[in-house]
C-alpha atoms as one frame of an Amber mdcrd trajectory, in Angstrom:
protein
 113.531  11.888  61.292 112.531  13.760  64.554 113.120  12.777  67.996 109.579
  12.559  69.305 110.337  12.013  72.938 112.731  15.099  73.137 110.277  17.421
  71.262 107.463  16.347  73.516 109.411  16.978  76.687 110.493  20.431  75.127
 106.721  21.265  74.283 105.675  20.511  77.731 108.329  22.732  79.138 107.135
  25.661  76.926 103.556  24.896  77.797 104.344  24.978  81.565 106.292  28.236
  81.219 103.538  29.685  79.044 106.029  30.441  76.299 103.445  30.417  73.648
 105.361  32.477  71.040 108.373  30.456  71.321 106.181  27.189  71.015 104.429
  28.535  67.859 107.778  29.286  66.129 108.826  25.785  66.765 105.788  24.206
  65.555 105.521  26.122  62.166 109.164  24.893  61.415 107.866  21.184  61.389
 106.033  19.356  58.668 102.261  18.754  59.330 102.653  14.969  59.635 105.387
  15.346  62.225 103.304  17.852  64.034 100.285  15.478  64.072 102.656  12.696
  65.597 103.723  14.950  68.216 100.188  16.000  69.032  99.357  12.318  69.211
 101.908  11.807  71.885 101.055  14.983  73.991  98.577  14.871  76.820  95.011
  15.373  75.530  94.280  18.247  77.682  97.185  20.312  76.027  95.859  19.511
  72.431  93.349  22.434  72.105  96.135  25.056  73.113  98.704  23.667  70.764
  96.273  23.447  67.771  95.057  27.171  68.271  98.757  28.196  67.933  98.940
  26.928  64.393  98.327  29.133  61.322  94.932  28.333  59.622  96.079  26.245
  56.860  98.828  24.354  58.587  96.185  23.579  61.261  93.987  22.078  58.688
  96.853  19.700  57.280  97.727  18.668  60.867  94.082  17.877  61.739  93.851
  15.466  58.660  97.047  13.709  59.842  95.960  13.262  63.354  94.330   9.827
  64.764  90.665   9.847  64.965  90.696   9.959  68.861  92.601  13.101  69.041
  90.494  14.441  66.132  87.205  13.684  68.120  88.730  15.357  71.316  89.470
  18.441  69.449  86.172  18.784  67.686  84.265  18.444  71.027  86.319  21.375
  72.422  86.050  23.595  69.342  83.632  26.321  69.235  81.359  26.486  66.204
  83.498  29.269  64.412  86.736  27.397  65.114  85.181  24.127  63.587  84.027
  25.876  60.791  87.281  27.246  60.040  89.038  23.897  60.010  86.270  22.321
  57.967  86.458  25.148  55.460  90.235  24.225  54.796  89.687  20.536  54.298
  89.276  18.673  51.345  86.048  16.751  50.772  87.641  13.321  50.805  89.445
  14.134  54.106  86.086  15.246  55.541  84.245  12.008  54.475  87.216   9.999
  56.106  86.726  11.959  59.537  82.915  11.706  59.206  83.056   7.779  58.729
  85.047   7.338  61.785  83.189   9.786  64.377  80.166   9.298  66.381  76.698
  10.633  65.312  76.805  13.702  67.583  80.282  14.767  66.350  79.246  14.109
  62.541  76.201  16.348  63.217  78.355  19.269  64.280  80.743  18.805  61.346
  77.921  18.912  58.751  76.343  21.924  60.469  79.523  23.929  59.942  80.255
  22.668  56.502  78.657  25.039  53.569  76.088  23.801  51.046  78.350  22.767
  48.434  80.684  20.638  50.711  77.562  18.934  52.200  76.405  18.143  48.836
  79.635  16.729  47.845  79.970  14.780  51.073  76.598  13.193  50.421  77.606
  12.237  46.919  80.569  10.335  48.125  78.730   8.615  50.986  76.278   7.079
  48.654  78.828   4.953  46.988  79.612   1.280  48.334  82.413   1.053  51.094
  85.668  -0.083  49.526  84.777   1.376  45.959  86.376   4.019  43.888  83.617
   6.393  44.422  84.002   6.080  48.469  87.714   7.225  48.189  87.593   9.807
  45.467  87.503  13.671  45.821  85.164  15.763  43.862  87.650  18.794  44.007
  89.629  18.634  40.692  90.445  21.108  37.832  87.841  20.750  35.085  88.748
  22.420  31.567  86.912  22.608  28.337  88.200  21.406  24.983  87.704  24.900
  23.103  89.803  26.663  25.863  93.155  27.909  24.762  96.328  27.310  26.923
  96.132  30.975  28.128  92.515  30.444  29.239  93.280  27.107  31.141  96.188
  28.732  32.985  93.930  31.576  33.975  91.058  29.206  35.161  93.630  26.974
  37.099  94.898  30.279  38.806  91.356  31.330  39.745  90.142  28.026  41.106
  93.138  25.911  41.677  93.624  26.859  45.275  90.732  24.769  46.497  91.568
  21.802  44.321  93.197  18.427  45.613  95.845  18.669  42.790  96.514  20.747
  39.521  99.287  18.657  38.430  96.754  16.836  36.086  93.654  18.653  34.651
  90.902  16.867  33.000  89.050  18.033  29.763  85.251  17.314  29.647  82.393
  18.222  27.298  78.861  18.006  28.926  80.522  16.443  32.008  81.892  13.534
  29.861  85.618  12.871  30.152  87.488  13.451  26.806  91.117  13.767  28.073
  93.614  15.273  30.242  96.328  17.808  30.019  99.398  18.124  32.524 100.593
  21.317  33.945 103.922  20.695  32.108 102.039  20.432  28.756 100.253  23.656
  29.654 103.378  25.543  30.446 105.429  24.170  27.334 103.024  24.777  24.600
 101.942  28.115  22.974  99.150  30.411  24.696  96.808  30.205  21.641  96.729
  26.338  21.224  93.375  24.879  22.188  93.280  22.143  24.594  91.689  19.755
  22.138  95.125  19.837  20.168  97.364  19.162  23.099  95.258  17.045  25.428
  95.943  13.264  25.779  92.726  11.580  24.946  93.712   7.942  26.153  92.694
   8.306  29.804  93.322   5.677  32.368  90.172   5.859  34.362  88.075   3.909
  36.972  84.392   3.255  37.423  82.587   4.523  40.613  81.881   1.117  41.810
  85.239  -0.378  41.112  86.987  -2.050  44.087  89.250   0.472  45.814  92.092
  -2.182  45.985  91.963  -2.490  41.991  92.036   1.186  41.739  95.199   1.328
  43.965  96.958  -1.263  41.870  96.274   0.894  38.729  98.500   3.625  40.349
 101.352   1.123  40.651 100.785  -0.298  37.324 100.584   2.988  35.170 102.750
   5.167  37.601 100.068   7.804  37.869  99.580  10.620  40.434  95.677  10.777
  40.038  93.040   8.732  38.392  89.799  10.047  37.202  86.508   8.241  38.358
  83.611   8.067  36.019  80.138   6.738  36.221  78.365   4.456  33.714  78.082
   7.271  31.155  81.786   8.182  31.396  80.889  11.406  33.161  83.629  12.625
  35.311  82.510  12.618  39.072  85.868  12.891  40.892  89.475  11.762  41.149
  91.454   9.409  43.488  94.899  10.741  44.450  98.035   8.735  44.958  97.918
   9.554  48.677  94.612   7.766  48.950  95.804   4.621  46.951  98.706   4.381
  49.388  96.173   4.351  52.162  94.180   1.769  50.636  97.247  -0.517  50.030
  98.343  -0.054  53.674  94.820  -0.989  54.933  94.370  -3.910  52.484  97.902
  -5.279  53.500  97.241  -5.042  57.178  93.867  -6.891  56.809  95.607  -9.635
  54.708  98.193 -10.105  57.456  95.616 -10.330  60.136  93.542 -12.855  58.393
  96.814 -14.910  57.468  97.437 -14.896  61.148  93.760 -15.990  62.230  92.871
 -12.577  63.575  89.635 -10.590  62.550  91.056  -7.454  61.081  90.737  -4.000
  63.177  90.997  -0.589  62.007  92.435   0.727  65.251  96.304   0.525  66.070
  97.361  -2.151  68.505  98.143   0.114  71.414  94.718   1.959  71.158  92.829
  -1.297  70.882  91.460  -2.445  74.291  91.996  -5.920  75.695  88.321  -6.877
  75.133  88.378  -6.010  71.414  91.709  -7.923  71.018  89.832 -10.891  72.835
  86.831 -10.517  70.261  89.233 -10.574  67.180  91.244 -13.447  68.085  89.030
 -16.115  69.974  86.586 -16.918  66.909  89.444 -18.217  65.029  91.144 -19.983
  67.932  87.968 -21.700  68.702  87.604 -22.803  65.052  91.077 -24.001  64.866
  90.806 -25.866  68.143  87.667 -27.829  67.116  89.194 -28.555  63.636  92.468
 -29.852  65.350  90.230 -32.541  67.003  90.494 -34.509  63.596  94.325 -35.068
  64.299  93.436 -36.242  67.801  90.833 -38.767  66.291  93.480 -40.209  63.756
  95.918 -40.610  66.521  93.358 -42.129  68.909  92.413 -44.718  65.893  96.190
 -45.887  65.534  96.608 -45.973  69.307  97.207 -49.721  69.259 100.163 -49.295
  66.504 101.659 -46.594  68.699 101.668 -48.882  71.732 103.281 -51.553  69.750
 105.940 -49.522  68.306 106.396 -46.266  70.352 109.031 -45.019  68.157 106.611
 -44.001  65.685 105.285 -41.183  68.178 108.648 -39.514  68.027 108.207 -38.390
  64.422 104.833 -37.048  64.596 105.679 -33.454  65.384 108.335 -33.420  62.857
 106.075 -34.761  59.998 103.191 -32.209  61.029 105.581 -29.131  61.195 107.390
 -30.125  57.876 104.222 -30.233  55.968 102.663 -26.969  57.673 105.842 -25.145
  56.847 105.925 -26.270  53.230 101.994 -25.327  52.797 102.830 -21.897  54.309
 105.880 -21.405  51.941 103.729 -22.038  48.920 100.485 -20.260  50.340 102.255
 -16.921  51.176 104.101 -16.907  47.756 100.890 -17.291  45.945  98.855 -14.932
  48.126 101.399 -12.344  47.402 101.238 -13.052  43.615  97.405 -12.635  43.798
  97.524  -9.364  45.755  99.919  -7.818  43.214  97.858  -9.162  40.237 100.725
 -11.178  39.137  98.746 -14.533  39.333  95.301 -15.292  37.774  93.003 -18.264
  37.856  94.261 -19.193  34.505  97.720 -19.647  35.681  96.709 -22.517  38.113
  97.859 -25.348  36.196 101.410 -23.705  35.541 101.724 -23.030  39.184 100.616
 -26.649  40.280 103.196 -27.960  37.821 105.987 -25.664  39.206 105.155 -26.372
  42.848 105.076 -30.068  42.149 108.668 -30.082  40.976 109.647 -27.849  43.916
 107.916 -29.992  46.317 109.478 -33.141  44.841 112.890 -31.549  45.370 112.207
 -30.249  48.848 110.809 -33.550  49.990 113.659 -35.591  48.726 116.194 -33.159
  50.285 114.512 -33.412  53.755 114.032 -37.123  53.468 117.693 -37.695  52.604
 118.858 -35.666  55.659 116.340 -37.234  57.925 117.329 -40.707  56.978 120.673
 -40.048  57.683 119.897 -38.839  60.942 117.596 -42.038  61.962 120.134 -44.226
  60.861 123.322 -42.594  62.468 121.886 -40.748  65.389 118.744 -42.498  66.408
 120.009 -45.925  65.189 116.525 -47.154  64.400 115.416 -49.851  62.152 115.722
 -49.322  58.224 112.094 -49.979  57.634 111.026 -47.176  60.223 113.470 -44.855
  58.467 112.047 -45.545  55.157 108.253 -45.220  56.559 109.311 -41.720  57.908
 111.011 -40.595  54.948 108.560 -41.691  52.216 105.895 -40.087  54.549 108.027
 -36.849  54.586 108.237 -36.706  50.614 104.484 -37.320  50.227 103.575 -34.925
  52.930 105.668 -32.054  51.492 104.540 -32.881  48.047 100.620 -32.635  49.028
 101.162 -29.729  51.273 102.701 -27.479  48.753 100.137 -28.472  46.254  97.273
 -27.553  48.785  99.111 -24.472  49.765  99.461 -23.236  46.125  96.032 -24.010
  44.817  93.536 -23.331  47.753  94.175 -19.555  47.778  93.642 -19.443  43.872
  90.436 -21.505  44.057  89.172 -19.199  47.145  89.816 -16.024  44.865  87.947
 -17.686  41.923  84.855 -18.312  44.030  84.940 -14.759  45.639  86.520 -15.546
  48.880  89.664 -13.727  50.489  92.642 -15.945  49.714  94.274 -14.758  52.966
  91.749 -16.836  54.838  93.115 -19.907  53.346  96.470 -18.961  54.902  98.505
 -20.209  57.574  96.123 -21.555  60.363  93.476 -23.213  58.051  95.878 -24.893
  55.486  98.171 -26.097  58.303  95.300 -27.783  60.169  94.199 -29.577  56.841
  97.949 -30.332  56.075  98.276 -31.873  59.556  95.549 -34.390  59.330  96.721
 -35.322  55.976 100.236 -35.955  57.399  99.068 -38.210  59.986  96.857 -40.197
  57.659  99.718 -40.711  55.179 102.214 -41.540  58.130  99.981 -44.062  59.412
  98.908 -45.512  56.245 102.595 -46.313  55.279 103.341 -47.483  58.807 100.305
 -49.971  58.735 101.253 -51.152  55.146 104.992 -51.620  55.866 105.463 -52.244
  59.689 102.122 -54.131  60.835
């Protein structure tokens, strides 16, 4: 782990003293990811100078890892020849990622400097729906034929592999149709005169072009792969998705789910680079919705105002009951959403989940009620009937809250909604209203 602040100070000193040779020597000793982080922390006006000090291949690697604002700033300062040199070193999927985030005038410049083949591949990828396997794949992969010998295959890889995303796994095709794959390990360990049709693995794990990118990302975790081929409806190989792209997808999807669970509209930008106005736009719609939905609890309390005036002690326990129900539902909801996102839970498991959560809810509710009953009798010294009303409400409230928290995300997934939307704020609002109805229902029956 590098100390970013110290290195940024050191780089600024070298820039001020115009010690460019020393600065270049320090830069080339660093990893491309670390350089990108340092560049993002440097003043914008110094980025073009720093970037031009890097060797061509390292510069391209660093450029891919930089944030989109820094990339845009550099592109605007590049000459056409400098931009072409960077674009020529990039893989197609990286160029597509950059294009999708840039304004139209910058995109136009990038495409003008890309060669004909790259523009063709970019257009192929851009035609696929967002968040699909086709949108995150690269078309730069090693393509072999089944009649090739091991010796022929290795020569082909040496000749073309430099421009490919990966050579660890090579794909065997016939008339573009995917037949199997061979690993570099199997090529090295087998006899040179053996044909690929003899040593290839025909059972290929592949994805369809229109398959959801999150599903593809989970395939990497499930099968432990470094790359997954992407085929069209006729099983013609059109590209591959590599594990680094899958990690990016998982990170983005997790960030999106956490945002939704916190009642915030997801944003692609980092927090510190998001404007106050943008944060307001992402938060206020949910806050307005939850504010108006919370009026139901106010209506319920107003309906039982006379009872509260008759027995004010009832008011004391309302926050505790609402919080207990909300916390119980959040526990169940978070557990189920995690299971859904990891593909550990399916809709067919709903009855098993409800049965399990019912038992958990009963045990949790009775435990809370027992401790609460002791507190009311020994510390608050209230009437035993009030203690019974509060405790029986607590048991029923926790029971219903856990059932709602565990079943709603599964039902949401079944009808095509994001289960994260059902999380904390929305379920808590529902549970709060139900807690009050249960509480005042028991109080009306037993006390009035």
